[in-house]
Legacy VTK file of the C-alpha trace (Angstrom):
# vtk DataFile Version 3.0
C-alpha trace
ASCII
DATASET POLYDATA
POINTS 483 float
-108.727 6.174 97.936
-109.893 9.661 97.661
-113.135 10.888 96.523
-111.496 12.025 93.230
-110.166 8.585 92.426
-113.682 7.024 93.507
-115.480 9.056 91.206
-113.037 8.398 88.397
-113.158 4.889 88.900
-117.009 4.645 89.060
-117.396 6.447 85.824
-114.869 4.393 84.158
-116.241 1.175 84.999
-119.850 2.286 84.307
-119.018 3.420 80.827
-117.230 0.233 79.889
-120.229 -1.813 80.436
-123.046 0.567 79.716
-122.139 3.427 77.291
-123.349 6.861 78.239
-125.577 6.841 75.123
-127.686 4.142 76.809
-127.525 4.679 80.606
-126.386 7.504 82.785
-125.494 6.147 86.250
-123.013 8.815 87.190
-125.205 11.119 88.944
-126.695 8.309 90.952
-123.257 7.086 92.129
-121.771 10.382 92.428
-124.377 11.232 94.954
-123.620 8.499 97.281
-119.968 9.262 97.581
-118.835 10.671 100.901
-118.463 14.431 100.844
-117.402 17.180 103.464
-120.481 19.051 104.115
-121.054 22.660 103.590
-120.424 24.934 106.939
-124.223 25.818 107.632
-123.377 29.260 108.938
-120.774 30.269 106.314
-121.522 28.299 103.536
-118.103 26.940 102.634
-116.378 23.563 102.972
-113.320 22.847 105.305
-111.690 19.642 106.000
-111.189 19.516 109.548
-110.507 15.591 109.869
-107.306 13.785 109.067
-106.550 12.749 105.613
-106.834 9.023 106.338
-110.480 9.660 107.660
-111.451 12.025 104.829
-110.518 9.294 102.289
-112.462 6.374 103.611
-114.914 4.996 101.315
-117.652 2.310 101.283
-117.159 -0.843 99.287
-120.783 -0.931 98.513
-120.228 1.988 96.021
-117.878 -0.072 94.020
-119.976 -3.197 94.057
-122.621 -1.455 91.925
-120.223 -0.232 89.435
-117.807 -3.194 89.343
-120.525 -5.465 87.894
-120.807 -3.147 84.827
-117.487 -4.139 83.445
-116.424 -7.498 81.982
-113.088 -9.215 81.765
-111.268 -10.649 78.888
-109.056 -13.935 79.194
-108.474 -17.138 77.231
-108.766 -20.556 78.526
-107.356 -24.097 78.031
-103.628 -24.878 78.318
-103.508 -26.101 74.658
-105.128 -23.133 73.284
-103.703 -20.467 75.516
-101.013 -19.491 73.173
-103.370 -19.046 70.279
-105.676 -17.312 72.349
-103.290 -14.699 73.637
-102.372 -14.016 69.906
-105.831 -13.365 68.840
-107.557 -11.780 71.966
-106.503 -8.845 73.908
-107.291 -8.190 77.420
-106.915 -4.445 76.931
-107.368 -2.286 73.959
-105.945 1.169 73.649
-108.150 3.830 72.124
-107.114 6.547 69.480
-107.126 9.012 72.068
-107.219 9.526 76.003
-110.869 10.426 75.748
-113.543 7.958 76.866
-114.820 6.167 73.813
-118.473 7.218 72.836
-118.664 9.994 75.453
-119.385 13.541 74.563
-119.473 16.770 76.520
-122.718 17.016 78.327
-124.105 20.434 77.728
-125.650 22.571 80.910
-129.515 23.242 80.264
-130.419 26.801 81.894
-133.570 27.970 83.218
-134.756 31.354 84.113
-135.112 32.040 88.070
-137.400 33.981 89.946
-135.282 35.339 92.938
-136.254 33.567 96.186
-138.417 31.016 94.553
-137.519 27.256 94.517
-137.378 26.213 90.738
-139.035 23.006 89.760
-137.195 19.743 90.371
-135.973 18.147 87.367
-137.442 14.970 86.039
-135.197 12.030 85.481
-134.768 11.144 81.760
-135.682 7.678 80.663
-131.971 6.611 80.015
-131.184 7.757 83.672
-131.923 4.272 85.110
-130.342 1.958 87.671
-129.344 -1.464 86.252
-130.700 -4.441 87.641
-129.229 -6.226 90.625
-127.311 -9.483 90.576
-129.468 -12.555 89.740
-128.344 -14.099 93.215
-129.569 -11.068 95.093
-132.300 -12.698 97.076
-129.757 -15.377 98.352
-126.559 -13.561 98.292
-127.224 -9.962 98.544
-126.939 -7.167 96.299
-123.572 -5.527 94.831
-123.836 -2.950 97.831
-124.276 -5.634 100.406
-123.109 -9.175 99.452
-123.212 -11.802 102.139
-122.553 -15.289 100.577
-119.519 -17.103 101.653
-117.330 -18.551 98.934
-118.457 -21.963 99.356
-122.003 -21.082 99.034
-121.289 -19.104 95.842
-119.452 -22.065 94.355
-122.317 -24.296 94.973
-124.538 -21.908 92.965
-122.677 -21.787 89.689
-121.368 -24.490 87.118
-117.986 -23.188 86.625
-115.014 -23.109 88.859
-114.596 -20.233 91.375
-111.072 -19.237 92.408
-110.470 -17.721 95.900
-107.383 -16.335 97.848
-106.101 -18.833 100.347
-104.284 -16.393 102.255
-104.767 -12.585 102.171
-102.394 -9.473 102.529
-102.108 -8.274 106.233
-105.122 -6.234 107.190
-107.484 -7.575 104.604
-110.619 -9.723 104.883
-113.121 -11.389 102.818
-116.365 -9.326 102.832
-118.757 -11.166 100.807
-119.677 -12.661 97.390
-122.583 -12.346 95.078
-123.341 -12.543 91.378
-125.286 -14.915 89.065
-124.969 -17.939 87.062
-122.479 -16.540 84.519
-120.471 -14.145 86.756
-119.113 -14.121 90.253
-117.970 -11.430 92.303
-115.565 -11.684 95.351
-114.803 -8.660 97.390
-112.194 -8.076 100.045
-111.462 -4.983 102.073
-109.069 -3.716 104.835
-110.488 -2.451 108.321
-110.088 1.284 107.483
-111.729 0.931 103.986
-108.654 2.613 102.239
-108.200 -0.313 100.124
-110.319 -2.951 98.157
-109.321 -6.104 96.326
-112.113 -7.024 93.858
-112.062 -10.455 91.951
-114.622 -11.119 89.363
-114.777 -14.173 86.976
-116.919 -15.942 84.415
-116.525 -18.672 82.002
-115.137 -17.645 78.709
-117.820 -17.561 76.009
-117.221 -17.090 72.153
-114.149 -15.351 71.259
-114.444 -13.016 74.225
-113.787 -9.781 71.939
-116.999 -8.083 73.408
-115.465 -8.158 76.796
-112.168 -6.268 75.914
-111.635 -3.441 77.991
-111.019 -0.125 76.137
-108.328 2.141 77.777
-106.668 5.437 77.016
-104.155 5.903 74.225
-101.534 6.765 76.854
-102.221 3.686 79.169
-99.392 1.349 79.696
-100.265 -2.191 79.305
-97.605 -4.573 81.000
-97.120 -8.220 80.555
-96.662 -10.222 83.562
-96.758 -13.976 84.743
-99.605 -15.122 87.006
-97.695 -18.585 87.897
-97.246 -20.255 84.463
-100.073 -18.122 82.736
-99.462 -14.743 80.707
-101.326 -11.898 82.121
-101.801 -8.148 81.422
-101.623 -5.299 83.910
-102.712 -1.722 83.546
-102.661 1.061 86.231
-105.052 4.030 86.043
-108.488 4.646 84.731
-110.807 7.259 83.039
-111.046 10.444 85.141
-114.662 10.889 85.692
-114.262 14.440 86.817
-113.542 15.767 83.435
-116.302 16.348 80.734
-115.870 14.062 78.859
-113.758 11.664 80.961
-109.917 11.663 80.153
-107.626 8.522 80.965
-105.454 9.309 83.960
-102.645 6.707 84.662
-101.698 8.403 88.088
-105.074 7.042 89.762
-104.696 4.285 92.458
-106.651 1.703 90.298
-104.770 -1.345 89.240
-105.957 -4.264 86.923
-104.560 -7.672 86.335
-106.187 -9.855 83.756
-105.602 -13.582 82.720
-107.275 -16.906 82.049
-107.093 -20.070 84.191
-108.952 -23.332 83.079
-111.457 -21.481 80.719
-112.422 -18.847 83.237
-111.627 -15.184 82.719
-110.390 -13.676 86.012
-109.922 -9.959 86.831
-108.247 -8.945 89.927
-108.652 -5.177 90.734
-106.866 -3.403 93.337
-108.449 -0.102 94.670
-106.841 2.190 96.855
-103.502 2.645 98.688
-103.411 0.308 101.579
-102.150 -2.295 101.684
-99.400 -1.104 99.345
-99.500 -3.581 96.537
-97.689 -3.109 93.012
-97.803 -4.828 90.083
-95.693 -7.726 91.058
-97.332 -8.061 94.235
-100.618 -8.584 92.666
-99.375 -11.012 90.325
-97.814 -12.961 93.150
-101.221 -12.679 95.066
-103.026 -13.913 91.734
-100.906 -16.909 91.284
-102.201 -18.297 94.725
-105.879 -18.409 93.602
-107.372 -21.893 94.088
-110.505 -24.001 93.490
-109.703 -25.555 96.923
-111.753 -24.863 99.999
-110.050 -21.745 101.739
-109.481 -21.287 105.476
-112.859 -20.599 107.341
-111.289 -17.380 108.877
-110.570 -16.096 105.176
-114.176 -16.846 103.874
-116.227 -15.742 106.988
-118.133 -12.525 105.927
-117.359 -9.667 108.232
-121.030 -8.958 109.292
-120.376 -8.395 112.905
-117.846 -5.544 112.324
-118.919 -2.469 114.481
-120.069 0.461 111.786
-118.083 3.528 111.771
-119.732 6.379 113.369
-121.288 8.882 111.095
-122.283 12.333 111.463
-125.731 13.745 111.388
-126.571 14.563 107.888
-126.316 18.293 106.833
-129.871 19.734 106.441
-129.867 22.904 104.236
-133.210 23.888 105.188
-132.286 24.201 108.919
-129.180 25.785 107.836
-130.567 28.310 105.456
-134.162 28.867 106.799
-134.812 32.614 105.775
-136.491 34.053 102.628
-134.746 36.655 100.718
-137.196 39.294 102.303
-136.324 38.162 105.745
-132.569 38.350 105.017
-133.198 41.983 103.750
-134.832 42.914 107.013
-131.811 41.469 108.928
-128.989 42.760 106.748
-130.244 45.973 105.729
-130.088 45.240 101.938
-131.597 43.045 99.321
-129.008 40.333 98.186
-128.375 39.825 94.591
-129.448 36.512 93.117
-128.864 34.767 89.876
-131.592 35.505 87.072
-130.437 32.167 85.200
-129.175 28.905 86.638
-128.434 25.255 85.462
-131.639 23.255 85.887
-130.208 20.899 88.392
-129.870 23.893 91.035
-132.797 24.616 93.047
-133.158 27.514 95.640
-133.494 26.058 99.159
-133.149 29.311 101.478
-130.954 31.958 102.892
-129.237 32.769 106.038
-127.566 35.817 107.938
-124.635 35.822 110.445
-125.044 38.433 112.898
-121.255 38.469 113.636
-119.674 38.583 110.222
-122.595 40.361 108.639
-122.726 37.993 105.762
-125.710 36.716 103.830
-125.726 33.305 102.558
-128.009 31.817 99.716
-128.143 28.132 99.192
-128.961 26.308 95.817
-129.196 22.409 96.019
-127.843 20.328 93.185
-130.467 18.038 92.343
-129.103 14.562 90.903
-131.715 12.702 89.056
-131.632 9.475 90.589
-130.908 10.352 94.280
-132.257 13.378 96.367
-129.460 13.008 99.211
-126.789 14.595 96.959
-124.623 17.322 98.583
-123.530 19.144 95.728
-124.343 22.739 95.937
-123.965 26.336 94.818
-123.729 28.921 97.708
-123.661 32.648 97.117
-122.444 34.734 100.233
-122.804 38.316 100.290
-121.798 41.553 102.554
-121.581 45.158 102.571
-118.044 46.365 101.785
-117.469 50.016 102.303
-114.163 51.329 101.269
-111.430 50.847 103.684
-113.647 48.765 105.901
-113.428 45.105 106.993
-114.492 42.819 104.328
-114.283 38.895 104.661
-115.490 38.188 101.141
-113.122 40.577 99.446
-110.809 38.628 97.279
-108.136 35.945 98.388
-104.989 36.219 100.226
-102.109 33.922 99.664
-100.050 32.341 102.452
-99.301 29.055 104.240
-100.917 26.651 106.390
-99.582 28.427 109.726
-101.754 31.446 108.783
-105.127 29.588 108.463
-106.515 30.470 111.788
-105.648 34.225 111.122
-108.229 34.743 108.306
-111.935 34.107 107.752
-112.935 30.729 106.191
-112.155 30.814 102.355
-110.060 33.966 102.447
-106.634 32.331 102.761
-105.350 29.988 99.962
-102.128 28.581 99.105
-99.051 30.359 97.785
-99.155 27.937 94.970
-102.996 28.241 94.395
-103.814 29.425 90.775
-105.868 32.486 91.215
-107.246 33.832 87.848
-108.331 37.424 87.402
-111.795 37.391 85.400
-114.423 40.051 84.233
-118.087 39.938 85.861
-120.464 42.672 84.670
-117.422 44.942 83.743
-115.867 44.551 87.025
-112.755 42.458 87.974
-112.845 39.253 90.025
-110.865 36.223 91.104
-111.562 32.710 90.247
-109.954 29.820 92.157
-110.445 26.008 92.074
-109.426 23.843 95.105
-111.188 22.148 98.211
-108.802 24.254 100.307
-106.826 23.665 103.523
-106.987 20.241 105.016
-105.871 19.165 108.510
-103.098 17.244 107.692
-100.887 14.551 109.439
-99.318 15.205 112.947
-95.975 16.010 111.070
-97.313 18.433 108.572
-100.022 20.559 109.765
-102.562 22.204 107.382
-102.068 21.437 103.712
-103.566 22.609 100.531
-105.808 20.453 98.516
-106.005 21.600 94.931
-108.711 19.052 94.103
-111.260 21.039 91.701
-114.351 19.758 93.644
-114.785 23.471 94.884
-114.790 26.354 92.495
-114.743 30.008 94.136
-115.444 33.148 92.341
-115.060 36.568 94.165
-116.034 39.959 92.893
-117.175 43.457 94.188
-120.232 45.692 92.989
-120.400 49.299 94.074
-121.631 48.287 97.597
-121.354 44.276 97.932
-118.483 41.873 98.168
-119.778 38.700 96.438
-118.563 35.081 96.764
-120.111 32.455 94.537
-118.934 28.942 95.336
-119.909 25.525 93.635
-119.477 22.357 95.438
-119.791 20.048 92.596
-117.531 18.525 89.860
-120.598 19.165 87.417
-120.250 23.016 86.885
-117.321 24.514 85.014
-115.726 27.820 85.348
-117.718 29.022 82.426
-120.706 27.967 84.252
-119.749 29.830 87.398
-119.076 33.015 85.313
-122.354 32.862 83.583
-124.107 32.600 86.859
-122.308 35.546 88.283
-123.214 37.521 85.119
-126.751 36.977 85.677
-127.005 38.123 88.999
-129.332 41.075 89.709
LINES 1 484
483 0 1 2 3 4 5 6 7 8 9 10 11 12 13 14 15 16 17 18 19 20 21 22 23 24 25 26 27 28 29 30 31 32 33 34 35 36 37 38 39 40 41 42 43 44 45 46 47 48 49 50 51 52 53 54 55 56 57 58 59 60 61 62 63 64 65 66 67 68 69 70 71 72 73 74 75 76 77 78 79 80 81 82 83 84 85 86 87 88 89 90 91 92 93 94 95 96 97 98 99 100 101 102 103 104 105 106 107 108 109 110 111 112 113 114 115 116 117 118 119 120 121 122 123 124 125 126 127 128 129 130 131 132 133 134 135 136 137 138 139 140 141 142 143 144 145 146 147 148 149 150 151 152 153 154 155 156 157 158 159 160 161 162 163 164 165 166 167 168 169 170 171 172 173 174 175 176 177 178 179 180 181 182 183 184 185 186 187 188 189 190 191 192 193 194 195 196 197 198 199 200 201 202 203 204 205 206 207 208 209 210 211 212 213 214 215 216 217 218 219 220 221 222 223 224 225 226 227 228 229 230 231 232 233 234 235 236 237 238 239 240 241 242 243 244 245 246 247 248 249 250 251 252 253 254 255 256 257 258 259 260 261 262 263 264 265 266 267 268 269 270 271 272 273 274 275 276 277 278 279 280 281 282 283 284 285 286 287 288 289 290 291 292 293 294 295 296 297 298 299 300 301 302 303 304 305 306 307 308 309 310 311 312 313 314 315 316 317 318 319 320 321 322 323 324 325 326 327 328 329 330 331 332 333 334 335 336 337 338 339 340 341 342 343 344 345 346 347 348 349 350 351 352 353 354 355 356 357 358 359 360 361 362 363 364 365 366 367 368 369 370 371 372 373 374 375 376 377 378 379 380 381 382 383 384 385 386 387 388 389 390 391 392 393 394 395 396 397 398 399 400 401 402 403 404 405 406 407 408 409 410 411 412 413 414 415 416 417 418 419 420 421 422 423 424 425 426 427 428 429 430 431 432 433 434 435 436 437 438 439 440 441 442 443 444 445 446 447 448 449 450 451 452 453 454 455 456 457 458 459 460 461 462 463 464 465 466 467 468 469 470 471 472 473 474 475 476 477 478 479 480 481 482
């Protein structure tokens, strides 16, 4: 599962249980998602790892979100037919927009060049929900560690578990509370997670119906002798407001067994399980003890190596006055910025003669977010070498022939825009990724990165946003305010 799908899933699951009007967890969750880091010398992002490495993610980020959504099923065999007629596992909305969510406007503040703006204060609604009731015994949603038999002994309703797992998957822990239990399974490289959460049916269950987009496809399948419903997709949390996307690698299967509501969710691409595979797997769930090797928590697995965290203060240690002395010109900087952006510092590359100015995107709940705005500038005399002057379209075989960020795909959508009465170019896309052995460099159009390039009388300027939070209009407004 790539980071686009992860953000989408988390935004969706968060909203299902806690509407945006009441709680805003998205900045906190997004801040913990694995991202590529900005290049400290050039202020850009280039993926240099394989696609499989880049698309690894931690189940812990799902565990926090997964508890925020309920499941709808009905129960006893004698009442199942009536229940299926009255209750719905999924309910399509009138549109593909996430219910109850509106566009979040950007708040702008005046800037003093080279001076860090005050860090934003989290709003009262931007709080993290409480952890599971069994957290002291079974761990948090980020790090569950109870076995299946342990969690079964802590609740009064039956807990169903898988006696056999798809090849490559293992049980990684259980947690929850007296009214809901969560079982988590993952493969070794974390490209796929299987999550089963279950709870006793209470009342008519209508409050637990999962609202989905108008274009979502609801399919009826059999889980053994029981009727279930299946949906593929989720709301795309990278849009503002989120929009339903049926192409995301999120599969949900819902049904009822012995008055227990069960939700089985497959996240990611490995192992490759489709609707029928999940239904077959779901039919094997049992209340009986499962094999010890299945219910063993994989606590001894060696942690994956991680790179040293990127520190913008080290990569951009200069003031604007210091940069002016080195570069021979005073760089332009924005007079207005969204309130989440804070000036960190500047840099100067002696080889390329490029100035970099770094603004950190402050997420309300987490300080370690990697989102940023980076402005790069260089003197650009007519006819001279200019790394930042516009984009060049080509293919992956030409990547090493151009400065980072200049070469883009032949299929990249470059837009001509106006900034301060001059023409510029706007482009969205992460850029070139080091593909598999078969395919070399591949272009990734995911709009996490947004680039804007234009020229003044003496400077070539690149304004790049590394975040889903800012739009094209926001980037243009930032560029318009530069002095």
